[in-house]
N, C-alpha and C positions, 0 to 999 in steps of 0.2 A: 500495501500499498506508501509505505510512502517514499519506493522507489517509482513509485508511478506519479506522486505529490510531485517530484524533484523533475522526472522529462517535461511534464508539464512546464513546472516555469522553465528549465532549460529552453523548451518549444519558443515560452514564449518572449522571451529573452530573445530569441534567433528572430522572431517576430516582428519584433521594433530593431533589434542592429539592421533590419534587413530590407526595412525600411525606413531606415534614416541611411541608410550606405546607399539606395537610388534614389532616393529624394535629391533633385538636381533644385541650384541655384537660377537664377531667370537666365546668368550670362555664365555657366555652362550647358544649359537648356539650349540658349540662342545663338549662342557661337558669339559674340557681341557681349561687351557690358550697357548695362541702361543707362540708357543717354545718351549712348554715340547713335545711335540709325530709329528710326518712327520704325515699330513691331504692325504689321500687318495683325490684323480683327483674327483671321485661320491660325496664326501660332499663337496669339495670346489665349486661342480657347486651349491649344493644345498645349501650350504650357498647362492651364489650369487643369487638362485633365490628369498632366503629369504628376503632377503635388497631390490631385485623390485617390489618386492610385497607389501613390510611394507615402503616403500620411493620415494614418489612423484619427487624423484630426482635420478633416476636412471632408467635405459632400459637397458634391456639384453637379447642378443641376441646368439644365434648358427649361425656360419659362415660357420660349415662344417663337415666328425667326422674325424678322422685318419686312421689309416693302420687297427687298432687294436676296431675299431666303439667307443673311445671314442670322446666325445663329443668335441669341438673349436669351443670357445666363446670368447665373449665381453661384456660392459658393456659401456653406453653413460649416461656418471657423469654432472649434471648440473643445473642450477636452474630451475624451477620449469617452470615460465615461458619461457627460453630456451628451454627448451624440448617438453613445446608444435607447438614451429617456429623450433624445429629444424633444418626440412630441409630446410626452408629459409639459414638458419645459416649458413646448410652444402654448399650451392651451393653458396651464397654469397661467400663463401670463395675461393669457388674451383672458383667463377668468377678474384678474386682478384688474381687467378694468372695466369688466360687466357685460362685454361684447358677445360674449359665450357663456356659459353655462354646463360646464365639467362637474359637475359635484366630486371631482376627485377629490377633494377636503383637503389637500397640499398648498402649501404656500407655494407662491410665486415668490423665491432666492436667488434669478441671474437677473445682471444685466443684457439688456438685449441692443444695441447699434448696431446700423446698419451704414456704409461706406458705399456710396453712389461716385462713379466715374463719367468722365467723361461725355454727358451730357448730349455738348457741345464740341461736335466732332474736329475741330481744329485743335482746338483748347488739347492737345493727345498727351501734356509733359502723367496727364490723370492716369490715362492708363499703363503706360509706363513703370511707376508711381503703383498701382495698383499689385502688380506682380511680384514688384519686392514687396510689400507690404506683408502679402501672404505669406510669403518664406520667412521674413522676421517673427511672424506669430508664430510659425509651427516647428519656426527651429528654435530665435534666442529671446522670443517672449510669450514662451507656454505658462508660465505663471496666474498670469492675467486668464488665460481658460477657463480654470476651477471654475470660476465663478462669473463668466461672458460669455455669451452670444455673438458673433462678427458673423452677419449678413456680408457679404463684400460683391457690390456688382461691378465686374471691372471694366463694364462697355457699354453704358446705357444707348446708345448712339453709333452701334456697329456701320449704318450705311455712311451716317459723315465722317465719324474718323478714317473707314477706308478710301472716301474722295479725297483727304488732304494727306493720308501716307503716299497714297498712288500716286497725287499729283508730286507733293514731294522729292520724295526717293527717284521719279522718275528726274526733276529740272535742276536736283543742286547740284553745286560742284562738288569734288572731290579735293582735296578736304574742301569743308563747306567755308561758304564765303559769308564774313560777318558784315559786310557792308549793306546797310538798309535797302542800296540799291537794286541790291542781285534781284536775279528774277526769283531764284526762292523766296523773296520777305513775301512777294509780292502774289498773295494771289486770284488765282481767275473767277469769274464772274460763275456760278453764283457762292464761290466759298465753301469750305466743309464745315464748316457750322454748325447747318440743318441739317433735318433726316432727308429721305424720300424724296418725300412731297415739298422740303422744303423748311418745313414749321421748324420755329423754334422749341423743341422737347422740355426748356426747362418752363416754359411758356403755359406749358397741357397738363398737369397734373390734376387740376380741377376738374377740367374740359373736359378730358381723355378724349380728347377725337383721334389721337392715331394710335395704332398698331402698339408701336411698343408702349405709349403708356395704357392701351389698356389691360396687355397683359402683363405687363410689373404689375397694377393695381389687386391684382388679383393674389396677388405673393404678399406685394408689402399689406395688404388688410386682412393675409392668415398669418397677419406678423404679429404688426404696428408698436416696430421699436421706440424703448426708449429714448435714440439720441440717430438722429441722421444728418449727415453730412455731406453736400454736394461738391464736389471738386471744379472748380475750373479757374479760369485763366482772366487775364484782363492784360493796359497795357504793356509794354513791356519798358517803361519810366515808372510804375509801379510796384514796391517791389513787393510783398503779399500781403492780403489779409486776412484777416480772422476775427469769429466773436472776440464781444457781446456789437452785437448789429447797430443802427444807426436808426433813431428814430423816422420817421415815425410806426409805431407799434402797437397795430392793434387789441383796441383794448382787454378783450380776450386772453391777450396774452397775459402769463400770470409771475409771478415776484418770483416763483421759482425756478422757474422759466430763461427772466433777465437775468439772475443771481446767476445760476452754475451756464449759463454759455461765459458771464464774467470768469468764472472759476476752470470753466475747460479755457478759458481764453490765454490767461493767467497761465496754465501749465507749460500753451504752445506758448506763450514769452520769457520763461525758463530755458527754454533748449533753444530758442530761437538767437538772445542774450547770451549765451555760451560761446554757439557757432560764429559769434557777430555779422549776425542777419538782421534789414532790416523789416520790418510790418509794420502795417497802423491798422487801428481797432474803429467801429463805433461811427464809420464814417460812409457812408453811400450809399451800403445794401440795409436797405429798411426793413422790415418784418410787418407787411400791408396786405397786396396784393396774393388772391389765396393759392395758387396756380403754377406757386415755386415749390423745388426739389427745399425752399426751408421751409417756408412758410406751410406750404397744405401739411407737413408733419408736425408741424409747428402747432398746429389747430388740432390735431387728433393725439397733439397730448404729449410728443414729443420734445426734443430738444431740438429744435433740428434751425442746422445751419447752414454758412456758404462762407469754402474758405477759397481764395484771391490769387491762385500763381501771376505774377508776370509773365510775358508770352504772348499767348493766342496763335493764333496762325502767320502772325508779322514772325515768329523770333525763330520760328526751325531750330537744326542745330544749335546754333549760336549765332547773335546779332548782336552789334556794337547799339548801347543806348547812346541816350545824350546826357548824360554821367559824367560819361568818357570809360565805363567800364564794361564789358562783355558776361551777356545774360550767356546763358549756354541749356542745355534740355538735360545736362547730367546737378546743374547745378537746381534747377526746375523741378525733378525727382526728388529730391532729397528733401527741399522741402514740404513737397503734399508726403511720401514718406514720416516723416520729423509728425505731420499735424492727426494725419490718420494714428500713430500709434500715441500718439500722445493722449486722445482722444480714446482710445480703447482704455490706456492706464488710469483716466480719472471716472473711467465707467466703471471698472476695474475695484475702485478705489470707494464708491460711494449706490454699493447693490443696494442695500437697505433704503437709503435718503427717492433713490431712483423709485422705485416700486410704493414706495410711500406715498410720496408725492405725484405719481403716475395715478396712481388709486384717486388721490386726493382729486385730480383733474377731469373726471369724466363725474365727477357730481356734479349736477344740472341744476338744480335746483332754484340758486341764484339771479338766474338767465331773467329777465324782464318778459320779452314776448316769448309767450310757453304754447303754440301755435298759428302756424303762417295756413293759412285756406283759398286755395285756388281756384277758378274755374275758368274753364275751357273749352275747346271742343273733342273731342276722344285721342283725336292724333297728338293733338299738342302734350295734352296729358302723360301716353304712352311716350313722348318722346324723354319727357321731363321722368318719369318713371325708368327708361333704359340705365339715363344717368346717375340716378339715386342707387340705383341697381349697382351701378361699380363704383359704389362708395361703401356699400353695405348698409346705407341709409335708410332706415326706416317708416313707411307713410301707409295710409288709411284711406278712407272714407268716413262722410259724418252723414247724419241724420240735419233735414229740412227745418231750416231755422231762420232765424236772424243775429247775428251779430254782432260787437261794435269792435271799432279796431282803427287799425290805422288804415286807411284804404290806399293803392297803389296808384291809381287809375285818378285820384280825384286831390291825391297831395298832402291828406288830411288824415283826421281820425272821422269816421262815416261810418253809418249803416252797414252791412256784409247780407249777403242772401246766402245760405247756400244748399246744396237738396244734394241726393245720392250721390250723382258724380263730382261731386265736388272733390279736390285732393287735399287733404290732411299732411302736415309734417310739422307734428312737436316734437319740441326741444328738450324731455324727459325721457331720450335715448341715449345710451353709450355717446354718442356724435353730435351730443346736441349746440356742444358748439360750434362745431360747423357746418354746420345748418344756418345760426346764429351767423355766420360768416355770408355765407350761399344768401343765404335769404331775407338780411334786414337791408330795410326800404331803402338808407344810406349810414352809409358808413364812415364813425366817427375820427376825426381824421384831427390826431396834435399835430401835426405838424404840415404844410402841404405842399414844403419839398419831398419830392419821392420820384420811386423808379421806374413808376411804371405807372396803368392806368389807375383810376381813384373808384369805379365807380363798374360793377357787374350782379348785381340782383337779381337773381334769374327769372323771378313772377320779372323783369323789363325786358328780357333778354330772351324767355320765350315767349311772352305776347300774352300774356291771362290779365285775369278781373284777381286781385287779389286783396288781403287784407292783414294783418301781422295781429296777432289777438296777445293781450295780458292773460288769457285764463284758458286754461289747457281743455282743449276738448277730445269730447269722447270719439275712438277711431274700431271703424269698422271695416274689413276686409272689405278689398277695391275687386269688379271686376272686370275683365276683360271679355267687352265683347266682338267676334268673330263676325263679317260679312260672307257672307253667303252668294253663292248666284245664280239662278238654274236660267235656262236656257230656255227663252219664250221665243217663239217662230215667224212670229208673224207681227215682231217689234219693226219698225223701219227705223228706229233709233235709238239707241241709249243716251241715258243722260248722268254725266258725275257733277260731285261739286269741286269748289275748290277755293281754297283756302291753307292748305297746307303743306312740306313739303312732299308728303305721301301722296298725294293730289297730284303735283311737280314730278315725277318721280312715275305714277302712272302712268303721265303724259308720255314721259322721255321713252318708257318702254314702248308703248300703240304706233311711234312717231319708229322709234327703231326697226319696228318690226313692218315700216309702209303702209301700217291706215293712217288713213287721213279724221283729219279732227278737227271739231269746229268749236268757236267760242262764243258767246253770245257778251255782246257793248253794255246788251239792259236784260231788268228782270223781266221775266215771262212768266207764266202759269205756261203750262204744259198736264194733261186729263184734270188730276187736281191738286198739282204741286207746286209751289212756287217757286220758283229757283234766282242763283242769283245775279253777277254780271260776274262774268270769271266762268262760267257752267261751264261744259264738260260738253260738247254733243259730236256721237259719231253715228253719221246715218250710213243705211244700204245704200242709198243711192251714193257715195263717196264713196265705196267701197265693192263697185262690181266684182272687179277679182275676185274677189273670197268667196269662196262655195262656202266653207262651215264659217260664214262670217260673225254667226251668234255665237258659236262653239270659241272662236278665240278672241274676241273682244271677253265672253266671260273667265275663259282660262286666265289671261293676264289678268283683269280684276279680281279676282280670288287671289291670285299671288300680290298681288298687293295691297289685300285688305278692302279694299275701294265698293259700296254699297251703289249698286248701278240701277239704277230708273231705266224702266221697260216704255219711248212709247211709242203708241201703237197708228198715231199720225205726226206730223210733221205740222199742224194746224195749230196757235198756239190757241186758250181762253185769252189770253192778256198778253201785252208785248211782242213781238215780231217772230214770225213764224220763221222755220227753218231753211224757207228760200231764201230768209232778208239779209240784204246788204250790212246789218246789224247782229247777223251769225257770222261768222269769220270765217278764212281756213285758219289754219296756223299749219305755214310750208317746212317742209324742214332744213332747218337752217345749217346752212355750215359757215363753223365758226371758228374764226383764229384768235390766240393768245398772244399778245406781242411779250416774250421772256428779253432775257442778255442784259449786257450793258445798257448800265444807265435803268433797269426795272426791277422794281423794290423785289427781290428773291422770297421774301415774305410774301408779298401779293401778289404776283405770281401765284406761288406757291399754296397762297389759300383758294385760286381759283383752278390750279389745275387740281387739287383733290376735291374741288367741289361738283367740279364734272367728272372724277374719274371713279371718286366713292361716297358723292354723296348721291348726287344727279342721274349717276352712269349713264351720261352722254358723250357721244366723241366730239376730241377740239384736234385744229391742227394748231399748235406751237409751229411760232413766228419770226427766230433772233431776230432783233436788232439788228446786224452784221448785213446782214441781203433783205432789211426792211424796207431801201430805197429804189430796190428793185422788183420785188413782188407782182403780181399777177393778180388785181383787186379781184379780176371776175368768177375766181377760183372761191371765195368767201363770200358770205350774205354779210357776217356779221367782225364787225374787229373788237374785241376786249384791250384797252389796253391798263393795265397793271396803274398801279399805283405807283412815280419814280420820277427821274430829275431826264428829262426828255429836251434838253438846251437845243444838243444840236442834231438830233434825231428827227423834231417833229420843227424839222424847220418848215420854210419861208415856202420851197419847194416842198416837202413830203403833207404839209397842210394843204397848199391845193390839188394833189395829190389826191390827199382824203378828201377834198371836199367834190371836185368833180363825181370821186366814188358813191358817196353819200348821193347828191342832187342822181344820180343816175338808176336809187334805190337801197345804197347801204345801209351798213348802219356800224355806228362807233357807239359803246359802253366805257366811258371815259371813266374812272375809279380813283379817289382818292386824289391826291398829290397831282395826277395826272392832268387831273380839268383846267388847272391855271394854263397848260400848254395851250390853251384857247384863247382864253379872258384876255378880251382885245388886238385879237387877231383880226384882218381882214374876212370878214364873207361870214363871222362868227357873233354872233347877241352877246355872247357873255364877257360882262361885266365884273372884275374883281373890283370890291367895297374895299378902299382906301381906309383906317385909320385917321382920327382927322390931328395933328398935328402943330403943338402946339408951338407958339415963335420961342426962341430961350431969352430969357433976358441974364444981365448979370448975377442977378438973385438965384437966378435958378437952371447954370447954364452946367452940364458937367459937375454939378455936386455934391452926386451922390454918393456916398460913402466903399470907395473899394472894397473893405468887409461886407458888402448886403450887395454887391452888384447882384448877386444869382438870385437872390430873395427878391431883388425890386421888378429881374429881369422876367418874374413867372406872373406879374400882372396883363401880361402878353399873350400867355396862356393857357391850352385848356389842355388838364390833364387825363384821358377819357372820364368824359361828363357825360351822364343821361344828361338828354332836353325830349324837352314835350313838343311832337314837332304838328302842322295843324296840313291835314290830307284832304287832296282833291281825289275821293274815291270812287267818281265819275270815270277817271284815266284810266286805259289798263294794267298799267303800274300798277295801282292801286288796287285791281280787282281781289278782292279775298282779306282784304280789312276796313277798320271803320273808317268815323275820323277824325282819328288821332294817331299818331305812331312815337315811341316811342325809340331814339335816336342815342346811339352810342358816338358821342362825337369823341375824336382824338384830336386834332385841331386846329388850332385860330383864325383857318381858312373861310372867307364868307365872298359871297359871290350875291352882285344885286339879284332881282325879282325878276327872270327873261321878261323881255318885251315883247319876243316873237316866239313863240313855241307857248310852251306850259309850266307851269308851275306847280307840281306835283305834290312833294314833300316842304314847308319851308315855314319859317320862325315868322312870328311878325314881328311888332315893336319894344313889347315885352318875353324877352326871350327867357324860357320857364326851366332852369336845373335844379332837375330831378334828384339829382345825386352825382356827389362828384369834386372836382375840384376847378373851379375857372377862373383863371383872371379879371377883375371887375374893366381892365379893358381889354380885355378880347371879348365879352360878355356883350360890353357897350358896342363893339362892330359887329353884335351877330344881328344885329335889331335888320330885319327887314330882308331877310336873307334866303336863299333858295339853298333846300339843303339831296331833292331829289327834281330836277328836271327836261325836260326832251328841248330839242329844236327841231323844229322840221325843217327836210331844206330838200329840194326841188319835189323827190321821190323816197326822201330817204326818211331817216332821224341822227343827231348827235344826242346822247343821253348823257346825265351828267349825275355822279352820283357823289358828291360833296363829299360824303359817309360812307362808311367802308360797310354794306350788309354782312360780306364774309371775312368778318378779324378775329383772325384765330379758328373763324370755327363753329364757336358758340355760342355768336347772337344769335340764334334761331330765328329768331322772330324777323327780322329782316332779310332774310335767303329768299323769304318767297317774291320781292321786290325785284331781286335779281333774275327769278326765271324768266317773273314778266316784261323782262325790260328786252329778255332773250324771245319769246315765244311768241307776246304779245304783242309789242309794240311791234307796228309799222314790218308787218311782218306775213299780210296775206298777199301779196303780188305772188304769180309765181315766175317764180327765174330762173331760166334753162338751164340746167347744168351741164357743165364743158366734161 
């Protein structure tokens, strides 16, 4: 018996020794010192696989794939004993928050630290540091793992990283050239920062529009870490930033979260001071906008932090800074390695405190608003429920009745009627603080100097009638109704409503199948049913070539959950008959979208993603390199994303565009691209110029230098919600009421169109519903156009001053864009070459 035990001990020793001997450092595995070249994502994955295969302290898993089919991965790093019991540790931790109740009876007694690297693809030093970090943890820092679980995502954005790394490895000099003028320090459009669809993944945590985010949230919400760090890079002349963060802090952030950030920052400072490395804290990076990699975890109870190393895509392997020293990738990796390890160290020393305070965060009885009640179409409710499901936020319905509270549409305290379809989200749930952040009518701003937008309230973003109540509403289970259509052989047409993106996707699917569709410009009654303007009408007469017309229409409608109304006759009791000129055909438009140098990559990405992933309708990207030589007869619609077009939309280009528009083409200009047409010959658009006060000796240039930035924001709008007036008789506003809450991202202001149509506009007293708008910028918004159509010959130029596709989360704006593409001036058939 003793001999058997002895043999087991020896075998265990040999197994551990085998692990240790086979485990390779990053340098040994890759064949070069970390920081001397950029590692392709596939090799990063291979390295982590090697570590997991040769260490009993690491589990490595794939949690999804990117748009370009690269794996999304994460490692769980802890002691051997902890990994054997990792599921129990996870459940105990979630039980401590109330998110899960597994009744195990065991106490949460581990710290959970999540380290996220390379969310911006060209901030590439962090993934290099991730490989060194996992190696250090399982070799030299194993004692921290006894009471700590580290979850490490080595690369959040593999597509962006490889775009950058592959480009850099192609163009760099050997040895590298440190001059900022060298090609290796000047990335081509669109750069490696965004993902495949050119989205900034560090702005997508809350909205979860991208495949990377959707997949990551499933894992994140199954762990809910105590600490989350997002590793970044910033300008080459800024050394290193770490917590504590800058003001403003959202009001739900607890004193413990703020204090513990400082404790972590002081630990980092100790190591940086020892090494003679510069750093700064409490500046620039605030904790307000909820969709960052630091704020989202913070609002879920974690100590959420951003660490910013000098570098980004400009730095390469080494670059000469303006301060006279060379910034190298080796140095950048060392800094990120140090803060990552320092974070784990502090967590390991504060396990009991982290668990205790984490539990307190999930006690939400102190929140003033107890319930948010929302009325809207079933499609809008379904869309919001899908988002809430991603965040594992609970919701329900309520009983019919009247409640008092803050009414979002009226922007004041008022009564609100509920019914059995009203969606209710209460704050008396574990994630109640996140509910407050996402639904509160107006975020409290302790400082107007912020890093991003200052308004995002979901009732406005999704277009709900809503109320925030101080009373807790009782919840019932919500019901989902699935539309089922049956074939009607004698139907002369089918009619479908128009007020949501689901309706838009249905239209796109019909058009792609070659099915001809009409829409009504006026209200009409067919049979005994009333239909609003914009309603889709699919007639048998228009689709004579389809032998199985009814079956095909119903098949597509059922796929998209659309409830059709069968019309036995084209004769309307009131309003236009189906053959009226007010029932317009929707031609299948050929859409070109401008991309390339001068175009905002983010804006192009929003449009590209919208068509491919949201609407499922094809587009033709057109590069600015050859735009001046394109054959305009090959497209019907030209979408111009936000961008800077001084050299691209010159007088000759504008002349060509104008000629094409007059012949029936359509331009949709978005964001600051609108300004390219202002004041130009042949275009009606005029910019609103702010009043310029003449300087006197008493006021000229006497603003103190220290207050220059704060003075400047008087002229800015940083993502505020404004209430606009709508002309909902115009096809671009079909599916909307007479007002629209727009997310205003800039202070750009244009006069009403004197020729054409002002579809959404601000009157003499612009109403800022939520967020920050400088007083000078607000004054300049008076009597300004938000959405407008300028007719020109047989075509149109559509101006969208505010971007309805912003970050793909402003759901209620998307139908404006669809209407602009399919409804506005699209009925004249043009021969396709």
